[in-house]
C-alpha positions as CSV (number, residue, x, y, z in Angstrom):
1,M,0.0,0.0,0.0
2,S,1.0,3.6,-0.5
3,S,2.5,5.8,2.2
4,Q,-1.0,7.3,2.5
5,A,-2.2,4.1,4.0
6,A,0.5,4.1,6.6
7,S,-0.2,7.8,7.4
8,G,-4.0,7.4,7.2
9,G,-4.5,7.5,11.0
10,G,-3.1,4.0,11.3
11,R,-6.2,2.5,9.7
12,T,-5.7,-0.9,8.2
13,H,-9.2,-1.5,7.0
14,P,-10.8,0.8,4.5
15,H,-13.9,2.9,4.9
16,L,-14.4,2.9,1.1
17,L,-13.6,0.5,-1.8
18,A,-13.2,1.4,-5.5
19,H,-12.5,-1.4,-8.0
20,S,-10.6,0.5,-10.8
21,P,-8.5,3.6,-11.0
22,L,-11.1,4.7,-13.6
23,D,-13.9,4.7,-10.9
24,N,-15.3,8.1,-9.9
25,V,-17.4,6.6,-7.2
26,A,-16.5,4.2,-4.3
27,V,-18.6,2.1,-2.0
28,A,-18.8,2.4,1.8
29,V,-17.8,-0.9,3.4
30,V,-18.3,0.1,7.0
31,E,-21.4,0.8,9.1
32,G,-21.8,4.4,10.3
33,L,-19.7,6.3,7.8
34,A,-20.4,9.8,9.2
35,A,-20.3,13.2,7.5
36,G,-16.9,14.8,8.3
37,T,-14.9,11.6,8.2
38,A,-11.6,11.7,6.3
39,A,-12.4,8.3,4.7
40,F,-9.6,5.9,3.9
41,G,-10.1,4.1,0.6
42,V,-8.5,1.3,-1.4
43,I,-8.6,0.7,-5.1
44,T,-8.7,-3.1,-5.3
45,E,-7.3,-3.4,-8.9
46,D,-3.9,-2.0,-8.0
47,N,-4.1,-1.9,-4.2
48,S,-3.5,1.9,-4.2
49,T,-5.1,4.1,-1.6
50,F,-6.9,7.4,-1.4
51,E,-8.7,9.7,1.0
52,V,-11.9,11.6,0.6
53,A,-13.7,13.9,3.1
54,V,-17.2,12.5,3.4
55,R,-19.8,15.2,3.3
56,H,-22.9,13.2,4.2
57,D,-23.6,10.2,6.4
58,I,-23.2,7.2,4.0
59,P,-25.0,3.9,4.6
60,I,-22.9,0.7,4.1
61,G,-23.1,-0.4,0.5
62,H,-23.9,3.1,-0.8
63,K,-21.6,5.1,-3.0
64,V,-19.5,8.3,-2.5
65,A,-18.3,10.6,-5.3
66,L,-14.5,10.6,-5.6
67,T,-14.6,13.6,-7.9
68,D,-17.0,16.5,-8.6
69,L,-19.6,15.2,-11.0
70,K,-21.9,17.4,-13.0
71,A,-25.3,16.6,-14.6
72,G,-24.7,14.6,-17.7
73,D,-21.5,12.9,-16.5
74,T,-21.2,9.2,-16.4
75,A,-20.9,7.5,-13.0
76,V,-18.1,4.8,-13.2
77,K,-17.8,1.8,-10.9
78,Y,-15.8,-1.4,-11.6
79,G,-14.3,0.7,-14.5
80,Q,-17.7,0.5,-16.1
81,D,-20.6,2.9,-16.8
82,I,-23.2,2.5,-14.1
83,G,-25.4,5.5,-14.9
84,K,-25.9,9.1,-15.8
85,V,-25.5,11.8,-13.2
86,I,-28.8,13.8,-13.2
87,Q,-27.8,16.5,-10.7
88,P,-24.4,17.9,-9.6
89,V,-22.6,15.8,-6.9
90,A,-19.6,17.2,-5.1
91,K,-16.6,15.1,-4.2
92,G,-17.4,13.3,-0.9
93,E,-21.2,13.4,-1.4
94,H,-23.6,10.5,-1.3
95,V,-24.3,9.0,-4.8
96,H,-27.6,7.2,-5.0
97,V,-30.9,7.2,-6.9
98,H,-31.5,10.9,-6.2
99,N,-28.6,12.0,-8.3
100,V,-27.7,9.1,-10.6
101,K,-30.1,7.1,-12.9
102,T,-29.5,4.1,-15.1
103,K,-29.2,4.7,-18.8
104,R,-31.2,1.5,-19.6
105,W,-34.6,3.2,-19.3
């Protein structure tokens, strides 16, 4: 892991997981991820790490924006298109059905 993991408050288990360096969203993998947390994340494809300041309480299994996203952008998870952003989402905000919709219908 990168030096960020070693300096990330000594945390050895991530708050967030992304699967690909191409992802612009990551998934909360802990209960009670609270707004204001400097969340430690891991990209599983290359075992690199990142940190993002979480702006909302994020339920386990829900997504967090890793970059600022604007309406019309594509949400990317697993390195794949998972939907269209329908309203702006700032880095660290909750990504869910209120701001991303599938492109299938």
